[in-house]
SELO-107491 format. One record per residue (C-alpha): residue in three letters; chain; x, y, z. Coordinates in steps of 0.05 Angstrom, whole numbers. Each point is the difference from the previous one (the first is absolute). Layout:
{atom Ala, A, {X, Y, Z}}
...
END
This chain:
{atom Met, A, {2042, 2380, 2801}}
{atom Lys, A, {44, 2, 59}}
{atom Arg, A, {-19, -9, 71}}
{atom Ser, A, {38, 59, 26}}
{atom Ile, A, {-12, 51, 34}}
{atom Val, A, {36, 67, -14}}
{atom Ile, A, {-17, 61, 51}}
{atom Val, A, {21, 77, -26}}
{atom Gly, A, {1, 34, 68}}
{atom Gly, A, {53, -5, 63}}
{atom Val, A, {-20, 49, 52}}
{atom Ala, A, {-61, -36, 41}}
{atom Ala, A, {-54, -35, -44}}
{atom Gly, A, {51, -33, -48}}
{atom Pro, A, {48, -32, 47}}
{atom Lys, A, {-66, -22, 50}}
{atom Met, A, {-33, -31, -71}}
{atom Ala, A, {67, -39, -4}}
{atom Ala, A, {9, -21, 69}}
{atom Lys, A, {-75, -27, 0}}
{atom Ala, A, {0, -27, -67}}
{atom Arg, A, {73, -48, 19}}
{atom Arg, A, {-43, -23, 68}}
{atom Glu, A, {-59, -10, -47}}
{atom Asp, A, {33, -37, -51}}
{atom Pro, A, {68, -35, 20}}
{atom Asp, A, {18, -10, -72}}
{atom Val, A, {-18, 58, -52}}
{atom Pro, A, {54, 42, -24}}
{atom Ile, A, {-8, 66, 21}}
{atom Thr, A, {38, 59, -20}}
{atom Leu, A, {0, 77, 30}}
{atom Val, A, {19, 66, -44}}
{atom Thr, A, {4, 55, 26}}
{atom Asp, A, {41, 69, -27}}
{atom Glu, A, {15, 22, 70}}
{atom Ser, A, {76, -34, 37}}
{atom Val, A, {-34, -14, 60}}
{atom Ile, A, {-63, -39, 21}}
{atom Ser, A, {-52, 3, 55}}
{atom Tyr, A, {17, 61, 33}}
{atom Ala, A, {-21, 45, 52}}
{atom Gly, A, {-35, 52, -35}}
{atom Cys, A, {-50, 22, 52}}
{atom Gly, A, {60, 4, 45}}
{atom Thr, A, {47, 54, -45}}
{atom Pro, A, {-25, 71, 40}}
{atom Tyr, A, {22, -33, 61}}
{atom Tyr, A, {70, -10, -32}}
{atom Leu, A, {2, 61, -20}}
{atom Gly, A, {-15, 36, 69}}
{atom Arg, A, {50, -49, 18}}
{atom Thr, A, {-45, -42, 56}}
{atom Phe, A, {46, -54, -31}}
{atom Asp, A, {65, 29, -45}}
{atom Gln, A, {17, -78, -19}}
{atom Arg, A, {-16, -12, -75}}
{atom Asp, A, {-8, -68, 4}}
{atom Arg, A, {-54, 0, 50}}
{atom Leu, A, {-49, 16, -62}}
{atom Leu, A, {25, -62, -37}}
{atom Val, A, {-39, -56, 32}}
{atom Arg, A, {32, -55, -38}}
{atom Thr, A, {50, -3, -60}}
{atom Ala, A, {-21, -25, -68}}
{atom Glu, A, {50, -49, 3}}
{atom Asp, A, {-22, -35, 68}}
{atom Phe, A, {-74, 14, -28}}
{atom Gly, A, {11, -38, -65}}
{atom Gln, A, {45, -61, 36}}
{atom Lys, A, {-58, -8, 52}}
{atom Asn, A, {-59, -8, -43}}
{atom Arg, A, {41, -25, -67}}
{atom Val, A, {-23, 58, -33}}
{atom Asp, A, {37, 36, -58}}
{atom Met, A, {14, 71, 14}}
{atom Leu, A, {12, 49, -65}}
{atom Leu, A, {21, 62, 36}}
{atom Gly, A, {9, 58, -45}}
{atom His, A, {-43, -23, -50}}
{atom Arg, A, {-59, 45, -29}}
{atom Ala, A, {-73, -36, -30}}
{atom Val, A, {1, 41, -60}}
{atom Ala, A, {-51, -43, -39}}
{atom Leu, A, {-55, -58, 11}}
{atom Asp, A, {-31, -39, -56}}
{atom Pro, A, {-63, -40, 42}}
{atom Ala, A, {-14, -36, -65}}
{atom Ala, A, {75, -31, -7}}
{atom His, A, {2, -7, 89}}
{atom Thr, A, {71, 41, -18}}
{atom Val, A, {17, 64, 39}}
{atom Thr, A, {67, 33, -31}}
{atom Ile, A, {48, 27, 49}}
{atom Lys, A, {60, 47, -6}}
{atom Glu, A, {72, 2, 43}}
{atom Leu, A, {-2, 71, 23}}
{atom Thr, A, {82, 4, -1}}
{atom Ser, A, {14, -40, -68}}
{atom Gly, A, {-68, 18, -31}}
{atom Gln, A, {-1, -74, -21}}
{atom Glu, A, {-71, -22, -5}}
{atom Arg, A, {-30, -75, 10}}
{atom Val, A, {-72, -32, -11}}
{atom Leu, A, {-18, -39, 55}}
{atom Glu, A, {-57, -53, -4}}
{atom Tyr, A, {-56, -7, 58}}
{atom Gly, A, {-57, -43, 17}}
{atom Lys, A, {-24, 53, 48}}
{atom Leu, A, {14, 65, 5}}
{atom Gly, A, {2, 40, 71}}
{atom Leu, A, {1, 85, -17}}
{atom Ala, A, {29, 33, 59}}
{atom Thr, A, {26, 63, -27}}
{atom Gly, A, {-24, 51, 51}}
{atom Ala, A, {-9, 76, -7}}
{atom Arg, A, {46, 55, -2}}
{atom Pro, A, {-2, 70, 24}}
{atom Phe, A, {-37, 49, -45}}
{atom Val, A, {41, 53, -17}}
{atom Pro, A, {-38, 70, -27}}
{atom Pro, A, {29, 36, -64}}
{atom Leu, A, {28, 57, 43}}
{atom Ala, A, {43, 56, -27}}
{atom Gly, A, {72, -17, 20}}
{atom Leu, A, {-4, -76, -8}}
{atom Pro, A, {48, -37, 0}}
{atom Ala, A, {42, 28, 62}}
{atom Glu, A, {52, -22, 40}}
{atom Gly, A, {-25, -6, 67}}
{atom Val, A, {-77, -11, -26}}
{atom Phe, A, {-11, -73, 31}}
{atom Thr, A, {-64, -48, 7}}
{atom Leu, A, {5, -53, 49}}
{atom Arg, A, {-21, -72, -14}}
{atom Ser, A, {50, -45, 6}}
{atom Val, A, {61, -10, 45}}
{atom Thr, A, {45, 25, -61}}
{atom Asp, A, {-39, 61, 8}}
{atom Ala, A, {6, 10, 66}}
{atom Phe, A, {86, -14, 1}}
{atom Ala, A, {1, 50, -49}}
{atom Ile, A, {-35, 50, 31}}
{atom Asp, A, {41, -13, 74}}
{atom Asp, A, {61, 10, -47}}
{atom Tyr, A, {-18, 67, -34}}
{atom Ile, A, {-29, 24, 76}}
{atom Asn, A, {85, -18, 19}}
{atom Leu, A, {27, 17, -67}}
{atom His, A, {-31, 74, 1}}
{atom Asn, A, {-15, 13, 68}}
{atom Ala, A, {-74, 7, -11}}
{atom Arg, A, {-37, 35, 51}}
{atom Arg, A, {-65, 30, -25}}
{atom Val, A, {-53, -60, -37}}
{atom Val, A, {-52, 30, -31}}
{atom Ile, A, {-55, -70, -8}}
{atom Val, A, {-48, 3, -50}}
{atom Gly, A, {-64, -36, 20}}
{atom Ala, A, {-35, -13, 71}}
{atom Gly, A, {-10, -78, -6}}
{atom Tyr, A, {22, -61, 40}}
{atom Ile, A, {65, 9, -21}}
{atom Gly, A, {13, 74, -9}}
{atom Leu, A, {-21, 2, 79}}
{atom Glu, A, {44, -60, 20}}
{atom Leu, A, {63, 41, -35}}
{atom Ala, A, {-19, 64, 30}}
{atom Glu, A, {2, -25, 73}}
{atom Gln, A, {66, -44, -6}}
{atom Phe, A, {36, 58, -38}}
{atom Arg, A, {-21, 36, 63}}
{atom Glu, A, {30, -47, 40}}
{atom Arg, A, {64, 13, -52}}
{atom His, A, {-4, 69, 29}}
{atom Leu, A, {-12, 30, -82}}
{atom Glu, A, {-52, 58, -20}}
{atom Val, A, {-68, -31, -22}}
{atom Thr, A, {-52, 28, -40}}
{atom Val, A, {-59, -47, -23}}
{atom Val, A, {-30, 26, -65}}
{atom Glu, A, {-69, -18, -7}}
{atom Leu, A, {-57, 19, -57}}
{atom Met, A, {-55, -27, 45}}
{atom Pro, A, {-27, 41, 53}}
{atom Gln, A, {17, -53, 51}}
{atom Val, A, {65, -48, 7}}
{atom Met, A, {-22, -70, -1}}
{atom Pro, A, {-59, 27, -57}}
{atom Arg, A, {-23, -74, 2}}
{atom Phe, A, {-19, 0, 72}}
{atom Asp, A, {-52, 33, 50}}
{atom Ile, A, {5, 70, 15}}
{atom Pro, A, {5, -6, 67}}
{atom Leu, A, {57, -47, -5}}
{atom Ala, A, {47, 47, -49}}
{atom Cys, A, {-16, 57, 47}}
{atom Ala, A, {35, -44, 56}}
{atom Val, A, {51, -14, -53}}
{atom Gln, A, {13, 64, -22}}
{atom Glu, A, {11, 29, 72}}
{atom Glu, A, {49, -60, 17}}
{atom Leu, A, {41, 25, -61}}
{atom Glu, A, {2, 61, 26}}
{atom Arg, A, {21, -9, 69}}
{atom Leu, A, {62, -45, -36}}
{atom Gly, A, {20, 64, -32}}
{atom Val, A, {-26, -20, -63}}
{atom Glu, A, {-24, 57, -53}}
{atom Val, A, {-74, -22, -32}}
{atom Leu, A, {-24, 41, -58}}
{atom Leu, A, {-73, -26, -22}}
{atom Glu, A, {-34, 16, -50}}
{atom Thr, A, {70, 22, -42}}
{atom Arg, A, {17, -26, -76}}
{atom Val, A, {70, -14, -14}}
{atom Asp, A, {20, 36, -71}}
{atom Gly, A, {68, -24, -8}}
{atom Ile, A, {68, -13, 25}}
{atom Glu, A, {58, 53, 2}}
{atom Thr, A, {73, -19, -4}}
{atom Asp, A, {65, 26, -12}}
{atom His, A, {52, -4, -58}}
{atom Arg, A, {30, -66, 18}}
{atom Gln, A, {-88, -24, -3}}
{atom Arg, A, {6, -6, 71}}
{atom Val, A, {-65, 9, 39}}
{atom Thr, A, {5, 74, 42}}
{atom Gly, A, {-89, 12, 13}}
{atom Val, A, {-69, -19, -23}}
{atom Arg, A, {-50, 49, -40}}
{atom Thr, A, {-60, -5, 33}}
{atom Ser, A, {-66, 38, -3}}
{atom Arg, A, {24, 37, 65}}
{atom Gly, A, {54, 19, -21}}
{atom Pro, A, {72, -34, -5}}
{atom Leu, A, {29, -47, 51}}
{atom Pro, A, {77, -10, 16}}
{atom Ala, A, {21, -75, -6}}
{atom Asp, A, {59, -49, 1}}
{atom Leu, A, {-37, -51, -8}}
{atom Val, A, {-77, -24, -30}}
{atom Ile, A, {-29, -52, 15}}
{atom Leu, A, {-66, -11, -53}}
{atom Ser, A, {-53, -41, 35}}
{atom Ile, A, {-66, 2, -35}}
{atom Gly, A, {-18, -67, -8}}
{atom Val, A, {16, -65, -38}}
{atom Arg, A, {-27, -33, -70}}
{atom Pro, A, {-5, -66, -20}}
{atom Asn, A, {46, -31, -46}}
{atom Val, A, {-46, -31, -56}}
{atom Glu, A, {32, 24, -61}}
{atom Leu, A, {26, -83, -7}}
{atom Ala, A, {-66, -17, 13}}
{atom Lys, A, {-32, 48, -46}}
{atom Glu, A, {38, -9, -52}}
{atom Ala, A, {-1, -73, 1}}
{atom Gly, A, {-83, 12, -12}}
{atom Leu, A, {-16, -20, 78}}
{atom Ser, A, {-57, 41, 22}}
{atom Ile, A, {17, 65, 47}}
{atom Gly, A, {-55, 15, 51}}
{atom Thr, A, {-49, 59, 8}}
{atom Thr, A, {63, 19, 53}}
{atom Gly, A, {54, 2, -46}}
{atom Ala, A, {29, -67, 39}}
{atom Ile, A, {-3, -71, -39}}
{atom Trp, A, {-68, -25, 0}}
{atom Val, A, {-3, -70, 43}}
{atom Asp, A, {-53, -50, 12}}
{atom Asp, A, {-6, -15, 73}}
{atom His, A, {52, -58, -11}}
{atom Leu, A, {44, 56, -22}}
{atom Arg, A, {-1, -32, -73}}
{atom Thr, A, {6, 59, -43}}
{atom Ser, A, {-37, -1, -70}}
{atom Asp, A, {42, -52, -22}}
{atom Pro, A, {-8, -64, 47}}
{atom Asp, A, {70, -17, -4}}
{atom Ile, A, {32, 65, 24}}
{atom Tyr, A, {-19, 25, 70}}
{atom Ala, A, {19, 68, 29}}
{atom Ala, A, {5, 17, 79}}
{atom Gly, A, {21, 58, 38}}
{atom Asp, A, {5, 80, -23}}
{atom Cys, A, {-15, -20, -67}}
{atom Ala, A, {-64, -34, 1}}
{atom Glu, A, {-72, 36, 20}}
{atom Gln, A, {-35, -35, 60}}
{atom Thr, A, {-67, 2, 20}}
{atom His, A, {-25, 38, 63}}
{atom Leu, A, {-29, -44, 54}}
{atom Ile, A, {-59, 50, 19}}
{atom Asp, A, {-30, 26, -68}}
{atom Gly, A, {32, -57, -48}}
{atom Gln, A, {23, 58, -46}}
{atom Pro, A, {59, -5, -35}}
{atom Thr, A, {66, 31, 41}}
{atom Trp, A, {65, 14, 5}}
{atom Ile, A, {38, 8, 61}}
{atom Pro, A, {71, -25, -4}}
{atom Leu, A, {33, -30, 71}}
{atom Gly, A, {48, -52, 10}}
{atom Ser, A, {-43, -36, 44}}
{atom Thr, A, {-47, -3, -57}}
{atom Ala, A, {64, -17, -41}}
{atom Asn, A, {25, -59, 35}}
{atom Lys, A, {-81, -25, 18}}
{atom Gln, A, {-15, 1, -81}}
{atom Gly, A, {64, -34, -19}}
{atom Arg, A, {-8, -65, 47}}
{atom Val, A, {-75, -7, -34}}
{atom Ala, A, {26, 8, -64}}
{atom Ala, A, {46, -50, 9}}
{atom Val, A, {-41, -56, 20}}
{atom Asn, A, {-46, 16, -59}}
{atom Met, A, {55, 0, -51}}
{atom Thr, A, {26, -67, 28}}
{atom Gly, A, {-72, -34, -15}}
{atom Gly, A, {-38, 22, 68}}
{atom Asp, A, {-61, 35, 19}}
{atom Glu, A, {2, 64, 38}}
{atom Ala, A, {-35, 64, 2}}
{atom Phe, A, {28, 74, 20}}
{atom Pro, A, {-64, 30, 29}}
{atom Gly, A, {28, 68, -4}}
{atom Val, A, {28, 61, 41}}
{atom Leu, A, {-27, 54, 46}}
{atom Gly, A, {59, 52, -9}}
{atom Thr, A, {26, -21, 80}}
{atom Ser, A, {65, 44, 8}}
{atom Leu, A, {41, 24, 64}}
{atom Val, A, {51, 60, 2}}
{atom Arg, A, {28, 38, 52}}
{atom Val, A, {17, 74, 4}}
{atom Gly, A, {43, 19, 51}}
{atom Lys, A, {-44, -7, 62}}
{atom Leu, A, {-55, -23, -37}}
{atom Asn, A, {-25, -67, -19}}
{atom Val, A, {-53, -2, -50}}
{atom Gly, A, {-44, -51, -38}}
{atom Gly, A, {-57, -27, -45}}
{atom Thr, A, {-38, -48, -30}}
{atom Gly, A, {-60, 5, -42}}
{atom Leu, A, {-42, 57, -28}}
{atom Thr, A, {26, 77, 15}}
{atom Glu, A, {-56, 47, 7}}
{atom Leu, A, {28, 29, -66}}
{atom Ala, A, {-15, -81, -35}}
{atom Leu, A, {-67, 11, 32}}
{atom Arg, A, {-28, 67, -30}}
{atom Lys, A, {28, -21, -75}}
{atom Gly, A, {-31, -70, 6}}
{atom Gly, A, {-63, 21, 31}}
{atom Trp, A, {-8, -24, 65}}
{atom Asp, A, {-50, 12, 55}}
{atom Tyr, A, {44, 0, 52}}
{atom Glu, A, {3, 25, 77}}
{atom Ser, A, {72, 18, 29}}
{atom Val, A, {33, 18, 66}}
{atom Leu, A, {60, 17, 30}}
{atom Val, A, {26, -31, 73}}
{atom Pro, A, {62, 19, 34}}
{atom Gln, A, {21, -45, 55}}
{atom Gly, A, {60, -36, 44}}
{atom Asp, A, {38, -58, -31}}
{atom Arg, A, {-4, -27, 68}}
{atom Pro, A, {-18, 18, 77}}
{atom Gly, A, {16, 76, 14}}
{atom Tyr, A, {42, -27, 55}}
{atom Met, A, {42, -43, -35}}
{atom Pro, A, {65, 21, -22}}
{atom Gly, A, {6, 22, -71}}
{atom Ala, A, {-74, 8, -6}}
{atom Ala, A, {-9, 36, -70}}
{atom Glu, A, {-62, 28, -34}}
{atom Val, A, {-26, -28, -62}}
{atom Thr, A, {-60, 25, -45}}
{atom Leu, A, {-37, -42, -41}}
{atom Ile, A, {-55, 26, -59}}
{atom Leu, A, {-49, -50, -11}}
{atom His, A, {-39, -11, -60}}
{atom Ala, A, {-66, -40, -10}}
{atom Glu, A, {-57, -7, -51}}
{atom Arg, A, {-58, 24, 23}}
{atom Arg, A, {-54, -53, -26}}
{atom Thr, A, {34, -64, 11}}
{atom Arg, A, {53, 34, 62}}
{atom Lys, A, {52, -36, -22}}
{atom Val, A, {78, 25, 9}}
{atom Leu, A, {18, 36, -69}}
{atom Gly, A, {66, 31, 32}}
{atom Ala, A, {54, 29, 55}}
{atom Gln, A, {55, 34, 1}}
{atom Leu, A, {39, 13, 71}}
{atom Tyr, A, {59, 50, 23}}
{atom Gly, A, {32, 18, 60}}
{atom Pro, A, {63, -16, 44}}
{atom Gly, A, {-31, -62, 29}}
{atom Ala, A, {2, -69, -31}}
{atom Ile, A, {-51, -11, -67}}
{atom Asp, A, {28, -61, -38}}
{atom Lys, A, {-38, -50, 42}}
{atom Arg, A, {-60, 45, -5}}
{atom Val, A, {7, 21, -72}}
{atom Asp, A, {7, -88, -13}}
{atom Val, A, {-59, -15, 46}}
{atom Leu, A, {-52, 49, -49}}
{atom Ala, A, {34, -28, -67}}
{atom Thr, A, {-21, -61, 25}}
{atom Ala, A, {-70, 24, 13}}
{atom Val, A, {-11, 37, -58}}
{atom Thr, A, {14, -68, -44}}
{atom Ala, A, {-44, -34, 43}}
{atom Gly, A, {-53, 54, -14}}
{atom Leu, A, {-4, 5, 71}}
{atom Thr, A, {-61, 57, 22}}
{atom Val, A, {20, 52, 61}}
{atom Asp, A, {-44, -42, 43}}
{atom Gln, A, {48, -62, -10}}
{atom Val, A, {61, 36, 9}}
{atom Ala, A, {-29, 40, 58}}
{atom Asn, A, {-4, -72, 27}}
{atom Leu, A, {64, -31, -6}}
{atom Asp, A, {41, -42, 36}}
{atom Leu, A, {64, 41, 2}}
{atom Gly, A, {59, -7, 44}}
{atom Tyr, A, {6, 31, 67}}
{atom Ala, A, {60, 19, 49}}
{atom Pro, A, {21, 63, 24}}
{atom Pro, A, {73, -3, -28}}
{atom Phe, A, {-39, -14, -73}}
{atom Ala, A, {-65, 30, 0}}
{atom Pro, A, {-54, 38, 30}}
{atom Ala, A, {-67, -44, 20}}
{atom Leu, A, {-40, 32, -44}}
{atom Asp, A, {51, 7, -63}}
{atom Val, A, {-12, 62, -48}}
{atom Val, A, {-24, -44, -48}}
{atom Ile, A, {-59, -16, 44}}
{atom Thr, A, {-12, 60, 15}}
{atom Ala, A, {-1, 28, -63}}
{atom Ala, A, {-48, -50, -22}}
{atom Asn, A, {-53, 18, 51}}
{atom Val, A, {4, 73, -15}}
{atom Leu, A, {-14, -22, -70}}
{atom Arg, A, {-62, -37, 18}}
{atom Ser, A, {-23, 51, 44}}
{atom Lys, A, {11, 46, -55}}
{atom Leu, A, {-38, -53, -47}}
{atom Asp, A, {-51, -7, 37}}
{atom His, A, {-17, 76, 11}}
{atom Lys, A, {17, 6, 75}}
{atom Thr, A, {46, 52, 0}}
{atom Glu, A, {23, 48, -70}}
{atom Gly, A, {71, 16, -8}}
{atom Ile, A, {42, 46, -48}}
{atom Met, A, {68, -29, -28}}
{atom Pro, A, {62, 68, 17}}
{atom His, A, {5, 5, -73}}
{atom Glu, A, {-72, 11, -15}}
{atom Leu, A, {-11, 49, 57}}
{atom Ala, A, {63, 37, -17}}
{atom Glu, A, {-28, 7, -77}}
{atom Gln, A, {-59, 22, 19}}
{atom Pro, A, {-14, 76, 7}}
{atom Gln, A, {-21, 26, 69}}
{atom Gly, A, {-64, 41, -3}}
{atom Glu, A, {-30, 29, 55}}
{atom Asp, A, {-49, -52, 4}}
{atom Arg, A, {49, -52, 27}}
{atom Val, A, {36, -1, 70}}
{atom Val, A, {65, -43, 13}}
{atom Ile, A, {0, -20, 70}}
{atom Asp, A, {70, -25, 30}}
{atom Cys, A, {-23, -41, 66}}
{atom Arg, A, {65, -5, 33}}
{atom Glu, A, {25, 28, 57}}
{atom Pro, A, {26, 76, 2}}
{atom Ala, A, {71, -23, 11}}
{atom Glu, A, {-7, -39, -65}}
{atom Trp, A, {-35, 54, -36}}
{atom Ser, A, {57, 52, 15}}
{atom Gln, A, {58, -57, -33}}
{atom Gly, A, {-42, 8, -65}}
{atom His, A, {-66, -3, -26}}
{atom Leu, A, {-40, 2, -73}}
{atom Pro, A, {-7, 70, -22}}
{atom Gly, A, {-67, 27, 20}}
{atom Ala, A, {-18, -49, 50}}
{atom Thr, A, {-36, 17, 62}}
{atom Leu, A, {18, -34, 66}}
{atom Val, A, {-58, -46, 43}}
{atom Pro, A, {45, -46, 41}}
{atom Leu, A, {-43, -54, 1}}
{atom Gly, A, {-22, 0, 76}}
{atom Gln, A, {-41, 60, -24}}
{atom Leu, A, {-22, -26, -66}}
{atom Pro, A, {-71, -31, 26}}
{atom Gln, A, {-18, 65, 32}}
{atom Arg, A, {22, 51, -51}}
{atom Ala, A, {-17, -52, -56}}
{atom Gly, A, {-63, 40, -16}}
{atom Glu, A, {32, 62, -17}}
{atom Phe, A, {19, -28, -70}}
{atom Ala, A, {-66, -31, -20}}
{atom Asp, A, {-12, 53, -50}}
{atom His, A, {62, -6, -33}}
{atom Gly, A, {-8, -33, -71}}
{atom Glu, A, {69, -49, 11}}
{atom Val, A, {33, -11, 69}}
{atom Val, A, {70, -40, -11}}
{atom Val, A, {22, -26, 71}}
{atom Tyr, A, {74, -21, 12}}
{atom Cys, A, {52, -21, 49}}
{atom Lys, A, {78, -31, -6}}
{atom Gly, A, {-22, -67, -26}}
{atom Gly, A, {-77, -7, -6}}
{atom Leu, A, {-21, -37, 61}}
{atom Arg, A, {-29, 62, 43}}
{atom Ser, A, {-23, 30, -69}}
{atom Ala, A, {-48, -55, -14}}
{atom Glu, A, {-27, 5, 79}}
{atom Gly, A, {-7, 77, -24}}
{atom Tyr, A, {-41, -14, -62}}
{atom Arg, A, {-54, -42, 45}}
{atom His, A, {-1, 60, 47}}
{atom Leu, A, {-14, 52, -65}}
{atom Lys, A, {-57, -54, -33}}
{atom Arg, A, {-29, -5, 68}}
{atom Ala, A, {-3, 80, 6}}
{atom Gly, A, {-41, 5, -61}}
{atom Cys, A, {55, 11, -58}}
{atom Lys, A, {-12, -26, -68}}
{atom Asn, A, {62, -2, -31}}
{atom Val, A, {49, -24, 39}}
{atom Lys, A, {73, -41, -14}}
{atom Tyr, A, {54, -23, 36}}
{atom Leu, A, {69, 15, -28}}
{atom His, A, {39, -66, -19}}
{atom Gly, A, {60, -3, 29}}
{atom Gly, A, {-8, 74, 44}}
{atom Val, A, {73, 37, -2}}
{atom Ser, A, {30, -54, -8}}
{atom Gly, A, {-21, -17, -69}}
{atom Trp, A, {-4, 78, -24}}
{atom Cys, A, {30, 12, -69}}
{atom Gly, A, {7, 85, 18}}
{atom Pro, A, {35, 47, 38}}
{atom Leu, A, {-25, 3, 71}}
{atom Ser, A, {-5, 73, 36}}
{atom Cys, A, {26, 13, 73}}
END
């Protein structure tokens, strides 16, 4: 058997495998096969090219195949597709796409980095000119060319996940009319409701029309099979351009046909060394299944960051090393207009589905002291297990800086820290960067109080979903000037300064909910109400800042 390494895939995990394998073994022959014409491109940057954040196409191309091959002494076979794999013979059959000619490569170790492809539903009217998916730079260039050639002005984006919303933002930067159609009842369906509400509000502020709980039934075209509109459960939508952004599926056909095990998620099964069910074949990146670091269960969260880390680990092991890839949390970041959004770990939906006994808080706070120019608000949703008090997940959103905070919380979840430990993390402080007590620490302390039954709170979406009975009173403890600018429907104004004297008025109500702007005053109001004999008292996490519904004036 030859000692050579063959790698299938040329975007993220594949080139990372090749480069690291060369550093680990200076002498092993390495061949990289990809059916694309470029390698190592910045796929995650394509929405920003389309929005003209930058307009030079070559900025999306990290390196040329020629430079990469020469530097790492890798035989680069671009425009070749792996069409068959024989694990017993240690061979992979590849086809040159231009000529159709096939040949067989022998390998000692094989790395699969076949990635994922966009999901295209079987819609009536497809295929059609002007309907695209976005996965590669080639897709981005084709979309850009179509917009310019046909003067496309009306865009319908099907799907409100990461890529769909990034495109919506960027197409508005290009002054296009944008409609986002989503089947689920919220944008960013995997995230918590308060965050999704904030994102939807920002999209609408940007001028994006958002249609939720809307099914796409088909594509309308003219006599040239060029798109003219989209048929939906709400009626037709005119469109010059349609982007299908409904998610991706792992490319596992090559592995599956070769008899390799496919995991429960539909991606290629791998062990913690990224070995497939064949010990001489490894898989990394979007085609490979992962393990979730919190519950140890199989998961599949395709991210470029994960692909690069896995490519490195696979290369170490393919060249005789011993390195494990522990798993993922799904840590992610996205920007929508002025809103920065990110998260790590389990969301509330995942916690409910998993049967976790958990507690949650929502805390808005400035990213820097309020007196500093440029200070802006961030809101943190924090989840922890009741019994162990370990942090299970976090999400942040707002115009302020969130990336550092997401990374801090990803580290905390990875390390299995409790809210008590997070509350005492020695985080950096200086007015240009952060407040003395960061929102991470504030939220951990709020959650500690809730776990210790010192306070009782209710999340905004929980209050919005509950029917308002005659036995419940909602108290706004802000000042009259704040009240007049907008308050929760049906609320009663009792400024915090008056609450100690008036709290007894509410002792006979079955439930009392008190709120303010962000939560600080309502936590104090909660204590006044408890001292007055109100038994079932809650304060609204996040107050008006975190409220998901309309306000009354």
